[in-house]
GUVODO-432584 format. One record per residue: x, y, z of N, C-alpha, C in turn; chain; residue number from 1. Coordinates in Angstrom, 3 decimals. Layout:
N
rec nc1: X&nc2: Y&nc3: Z&cac1: X&cac2: Y&cac3: Z&cc1: X&cc2: Y&cc3: Z&ch: A&i: NUM
...
***
This chain:
67
rec nc1: 19.706&nc2: 13.281&nc3: -3.223&cac1: 18.642&cac2: 13.946&cac3: -3.954&cc1: 17.829&cc2: 12.880&cc3: -4.694&ch: A&i: 1
rec nc1: 16.526&nc2: 12.993&nc3: -4.628&cac1: 15.673&cac2: 12.008&cac3: -5.283&cc1: 15.673&cc2: 12.209&cc3: -6.790&ch: A&i: 2
rec nc1: 15.258&nc2: 11.176&nc3: -7.498&cac1: 15.158&cac2: 11.251&cac3: -8.957&cc1: 14.181&cc2: 12.355&cc3: -9.369&ch: A&i: 3
rec nc1: 13.083&nc2: 12.454&nc3: -8.646&cac1: 12.095&cac2: 13.482&cac3: -8.962&cc1: 12.707&cc2: 14.867&cc3: -8.817&ch: A&i: 4
rec nc1: 13.415&nc2: 15.078&nc3: -7.749&cac1: 14.034&cac2: 16.372&cac3: -7.507&cc1: 15.061&cc2: 16.695&cc3: -8.597&ch: A&i: 5
rec nc1: 15.854&nc2: 15.720&nc3: -8.978&cac1: 16.845&cac2: 15.922&cac3: -10.044&cc1: 16.169&cc2: 16.299&cc3: -11.357&ch: A&i: 6
rec nc1: 15.125&nc2: 15.590&nc3: -11.710&cac1: 14.408&cac2: 15.879&cac3: -12.951&cc1: 13.698&cc2: 17.230&cc3: -12.898&ch: A&i: 7
rec nc1: 13.192&nc2: 17.580&nc3: -11.743&cac1: 12.538&cac2: 18.872&cac3: -11.594&cc1: 13.551&cc2: 20.003&cc3: -11.748&ch: A&i: 8
rec nc1: 14.727&nc2: 19.822&nc3: -11.187&cac1: 15.786&cac2: 20.822&cac3: -11.338&cc1: 16.162&cc2: 20.982&cc3: -12.812&ch: A&i: 9
rec nc1: 16.231&nc2: 19.895&nc3: -13.547&cac1: 16.502&cac2: 19.965&cac3: -14.985&cc1: 15.410&cc2: 20.742&cc3: -15.713&ch: A&i: 10
rec nc1: 14.161&nc2: 20.491&nc3: -15.332&cac1: 13.041&cac2: 21.221&cac3: -15.926&cc1: 13.161&cc2: 22.710&cc3: -15.646&ch: A&i: 11
rec nc1: 13.502&nc2: 23.073&nc3: -14.435&cac1: 13.634&cac2: 24.481&cac3: -14.081&cc1: 14.763&cc2: 25.154&cc3: -14.865&ch: A&i: 12
rec nc1: 15.842&nc2: 24.450&nc3: -15.100&cac1: 16.929&cac2: 24.990&cac3: -15.916&cc1: 16.456&cc2: 25.217&cc3: -17.351&ch: A&i: 13
rec nc1: 15.697&nc2: 24.269&nc3: -17.877&cac1: 15.133&cac2: 24.406&cac3: -19.221&cc1: 14.243&cc2: 25.646&cc3: -19.305&ch: A&i: 14
rec nc1: 13.400&nc2: 25.836&nc3: -18.298&cac1: 12.495&cac2: 26.986&cac3: -18.252&cc1: 13.299&cc2: 28.284&cc3: -18.274&ch: A&i: 15
rec nc1: 14.354&nc2: 28.352&nc3: -17.479&cac1: 15.180&cac2: 29.563&cac3: -17.427&cc1: 15.901&cc2: 29.801&cc3: -18.747&ch: A&i: 16
rec nc1: 16.445&nc2: 28.760&nc3: -19.325&cac1: 17.206&cac2: 28.892&cac3: -20.572&cc1: 16.335&cc2: 29.338&cc3: -21.740&ch: A&i: 17
rec nc1: 15.062&nc2: 28.965&nc3: -21.715&cac1: 14.169&cac2: 29.272&cac3: -22.830&cc1: 13.248&cc2: 30.455&cc3: -22.542&ch: A&i: 18
rec nc1: 13.528&nc2: 31.140&nc3: -21.473&cac1: 12.806&cac2: 32.383&cac3: -21.137&cc1: 11.291&cc2: 32.268&cc3: -21.222&ch: A&i: 19
rec nc1: 10.751&nc2: 31.290&nc3: -20.545&cac1: 9.298&cac2: 31.175&cac3: -20.520&cc1: 8.704&cc2: 32.428&cc3: -19.891&ch: A&i: 20
rec nc1: 7.666&nc2: 32.944&nc3: -20.496&cac1: 7.078&cac2: 34.187&cac3: -20.020&cc1: 6.113&cc2: 33.973&cc3: -18.862&ch: A&i: 21
rec nc1: 5.466&nc2: 32.848&nc3: -18.841&cac1: 4.519&cac2: 32.574&cac3: -17.767&cc1: 5.186&cc2: 31.652&cc3: -16.749&ch: A&i: 22
rec nc1: 5.499&nc2: 32.204&nc3: -15.612&cac1: 6.092&cac2: 31.398&cac3: -14.555&cc1: 4.979&cc2: 30.745&cc3: -13.748&ch: A&i: 23
rec nc1: 5.332&nc2: 29.771&nc3: -12.963&cac1: 4.344&cac2: 29.091&cac3: -12.151&cc1: 4.770&cc2: 29.144&cc3: -10.693&ch: A&i: 24
rec nc1: 3.810&nc2: 29.037&nc3: -9.808&cac1: 4.110&cac2: 29.111&cac3: -8.377&cc1: 3.932&cc2: 27.764&cc3: -7.690&ch: A&i: 25
rec nc1: 3.198&nc2: 26.850&nc3: -8.318&cac1: 2.958&cac2: 25.544&cac3: -7.723&cc1: 2.999&cc2: 24.477&cc3: -8.802&ch: A&i: 26
rec nc1: 3.404&nc2: 23.276&nc3: -8.397&cac1: 3.443&cac2: 22.143&cac3: -9.312&cc1: 2.689&cc2: 20.994&cc3: -8.664&ch: A&i: 27
rec nc1: 1.809&nc2: 20.393&nc3: -9.440&cac1: 1.055&cac2: 19.234&cac3: -8.972&cc1: 1.288&cc2: 18.091&cc3: -9.940&ch: A&i: 28
rec nc1: 1.177&nc2: 16.878&nc3: -9.444&cac1: 1.390&cac2: 15.685&cac3: -10.256&cc1: 0.112&cc2: 14.877&cc3: -10.324&ch: A&i: 29
rec nc1: -0.171&nc2: 14.392&nc3: -11.525&cac1: -1.316&cac2: 13.521&cac3: -11.769&cc1: -0.854&cc2: 12.456&cc3: -12.744&ch: A&i: 30
rec nc1: -1.138&nc2: 11.210&nc3: -12.428&cac1: -0.783&cac2: 10.135&cac3: -13.354&cc1: -1.827&cc2: 10.079&cc3: -14.469&ch: A&i: 31
rec nc1: -1.349&nc2: 9.804&nc3: -15.656&cac1: -2.216&cac2: 9.788&cac3: -16.829&cc1: -3.418&cc2: 8.869&cc3: -16.641&ch: A&i: 32
rec nc1: -3.221&nc2: 7.732&nc3: -16.005&cac1: -4.317&cac2: 6.778&cac3: -15.834&cc1: -5.441&cc2: 7.334&cc3: -14.956&ch: A&i: 33
rec nc1: -5.176&nc2: 8.409&nc3: -14.221&cac1: -6.175&cac2: 9.016&cac3: -13.340&cc1: -7.004&cc2: 10.085&cc3: -14.027&ch: A&i: 34
rec nc1: -6.684&nc2: 10.401&nc3: -15.261&cac1: -7.395&cac2: 11.455&cac3: -15.982&cc1: -8.552&cc2: 10.854&cc3: -16.763&ch: A&i: 35
rec nc1: -9.731&nc2: 11.340&nc3: -16.493&cac1: -10.917&cac2: 10.893&cac3: -17.225&cc1: -11.151&cc2: 11.872&cc3: -18.363&ch: A&i: 36
rec nc1: -11.023&nc2: 11.382&nc3: -19.570&cac1: -11.142&cac2: 12.238&cac3: -20.750&cc1: -12.517&cc2: 12.106&cc3: -21.395&ch: A&i: 37
rec nc1: -12.993&nc2: 13.220&nc3: -21.912&cac1: -14.268&cac2: 13.257&cac3: -22.612&cc1: -13.989&cc2: 13.612&cc3: -24.065&ch: A&i: 38
rec nc1: -14.486&nc2: 12.815&nc3: -24.961&cac1: -14.223&cac2: 13.025&cac3: -26.377&cc1: -15.338&cc2: 13.845&cc3: -27.014&ch: A&i: 39
rec nc1: -15.423&nc2: 15.085&nc3: -26.557&cac1: -16.379&cac2: 16.028&cac3: -27.117&cc1: -15.591&cc2: 17.165&cc3: -27.769&ch: A&i: 40
rec nc1: -16.256&nc2: 18.097&nc3: -28.408&cac1: -15.524&cac2: 19.155&cac3: -29.143&cc1: -14.529&cc2: 19.951&cc3: -28.292&ch: A&i: 41
rec nc1: -14.812&nc2: 20.169&nc3: -27.009&cac1: -13.874&cac2: 20.961&cac3: -26.204&cc1: -12.781&cc2: 20.114&cc3: -25.551&ch: A&i: 42
rec nc1: -12.821&nc2: 18.798&nc3: -25.782&cac1: -11.795&cac2: 17.875&cac3: -25.288&cc1: -11.497&cc2: 18.064&cc3: -23.794&ch: A&i: 43
rec nc1: -12.545&nc2: 18.162&nc3: -23.016&cac1: -12.381&cac2: 18.381&cac3: -21.581&cc1: -11.931&cc2: 17.101&cc3: -20.874&ch: A&i: 44
rec nc1: -11.460&nc2: 17.289&nc3: -19.651&cac1: -10.994&cac2: 16.169&cac3: -18.837&cc1: -11.376&cc2: 16.423&cc3: -17.388&ch: A&i: 45
rec nc1: -11.369&nc2: 15.351&nc3: -16.610&cac1: -11.729&cac2: 15.452&cac3: -15.203&cc1: -10.676&cc2: 14.722&cc3: -14.375&ch: A&i: 46
rec nc1: -10.260&nc2: 15.356&nc3: -13.297&cac1: -9.277&cac2: 14.749&cac3: -12.392&cc1: -9.830&cc2: 14.860&cc3: -10.978&ch: A&i: 47
rec nc1: -9.861&nc2: 13.747&nc3: -10.278&cac1: -10.334&cac2: 13.728&cac3: -8.907&cc1: -9.286&cc2: 14.361&cc3: -7.984&ch: A&i: 48
rec nc1: -9.745&nc2: 15.044&nc3: -6.957&cac1: -8.817&cac2: 15.672&cac3: -6.007&cc1: -7.881&cc2: 14.659&cc3: -5.356&ch: A&i: 49
rec nc1: -8.359&nc2: 13.458&nc3: -5.149&cac1: -7.528&cac2: 12.441&cac3: -4.502&cc1: -6.379&cc2: 11.976&cc3: -5.388&ch: A&i: 50
rec nc1: -6.450&nc2: 12.271&nc3: -6.675&cac1: -5.410&cac2: 11.866&cac3: -7.615&cc1: -4.388&cc2: 12.962&cc3: -7.902&ch: A&i: 51
rec nc1: -4.499&nc2: 14.075&nc3: -7.197&cac1: -3.575&cac2: 15.191&cac3: -7.376&cc1: -2.579&cc2: 15.187&cc3: -6.218&ch: A&i: 52
rec nc1: -1.292&nc2: 15.219&nc3: -6.561&cac1: -0.246&cac2: 15.147&cac3: -5.546&cc1: 0.649&cc2: 16.372&cc3: -5.584&ch: A&i: 53
rec nc1: 1.078&nc2: 16.827&nc3: -4.417&cac1: 2.101&cac2: 17.866&cac3: -4.351&cc1: 3.456&cc2: 17.184&cc3: -4.479&ch: A&i: 54
rec nc1: 4.457&nc2: 17.954&nc3: -4.783&cac1: 5.807&cac2: 17.453&cac3: -5.030&cc1: 6.267&cc2: 16.457&cc3: -3.949&ch: A&i: 55
rec nc1: 6.201&nc2: 16.872&nc3: -2.710&cac1: 6.711&cac2: 16.057&cac3: -1.605&cc1: 5.991&cc2: 14.718&cc3: -1.482&ch: A&i: 56
rec nc1: 4.720&nc2: 14.693&nc3: -1.807&cac1: 3.944&cac2: 13.459&cac3: -1.672&cc1: 4.078&cc2: 12.538&cc3: -2.880&ch: A&i: 57
rec nc1: 4.743&nc2: 12.999&nc3: -3.921&cac1: 4.866&cac2: 12.181&cac3: -5.120&cc1: 6.269&cc2: 11.607&cc3: -5.318&ch: A&i: 58
rec nc1: 7.228&nc2: 12.037&nc3: -4.539&cac1: 8.610&cac2: 11.602&cac3: -4.727&cc1: 8.767&cc2: 10.082&cc3: -4.716&ch: A&i: 59
rec nc1: 8.206&nc2: 9.422&nc3: -3.724&cac1: 8.345&cac2: 7.955&cac3: -3.629&cc1: 7.701&cc2: 7.245&cc3: -4.821&ch: A&i: 60
rec nc1: 6.536&nc2: 7.715&nc3: -5.221&cac1: 5.852&cac2: 7.110&cac3: -6.371&cc1: 6.663&cc2: 7.305&cc3: -7.648&ch: A&i: 61
rec nc1: 7.236&nc2: 8.470&nc3: -7.820&cac1: 8.073&cac2: 8.739&cac3: -9.001&cc1: 9.247&cc2: 7.775&cc3: -9.051&ch: A&i: 62
rec nc1: 9.932&nc2: 7.591&nc3: -7.929&cac1: 11.054&cac2: 6.659&cac3: -7.882&cc1: 10.595&cc2: 5.238&cc3: -8.169&ch: A&i: 63
rec nc1: 9.429&nc2: 4.886&nc3: -7.655&cac1: 8.861&cac2: 3.549&cac3: -7.890&cc1: 8.612&cc2: 3.322&cc3: -9.384&ch: A&i: 64
rec nc1: 8.062&nc2: 4.310&nc3: -10.055&cac1: 7.787&cac2: 4.199&cac3: -11.486&cc1: 9.091&cc2: 4.031&cc3: -12.277&ch: A&i: 65
rec nc1: 10.115&nc2: 4.783&nc3: -11.884&cac1: 11.391&cac2: 4.694&cac3: -12.604&cc1: 12.051&cc2: 3.321&cc3: -12.477&ch: A&i: 66
rec nc1: 11.826&nc2: 2.677&nc3: -11.348&cac1: 12.435&cac2: 1.354&cac3: -11.128&cc1: 11.694&cc2: 0.317&cc3: -11.917&ch: A&i: 67
***
């Protein structure tokens, strides 16, 4: 099992234990450095589609970051 998968399973256990009311159907990953932030009153941000990853496509990068 990959590190990402292990950590995701821990997150899911946390969600169940704390009875979150809003469940989610999909998870996407974005690295903080890819987020373009705007310092205006609504504190909006912009993320390029190319910087959004699905779980399966981010596993190797997650392991790389941990090492």
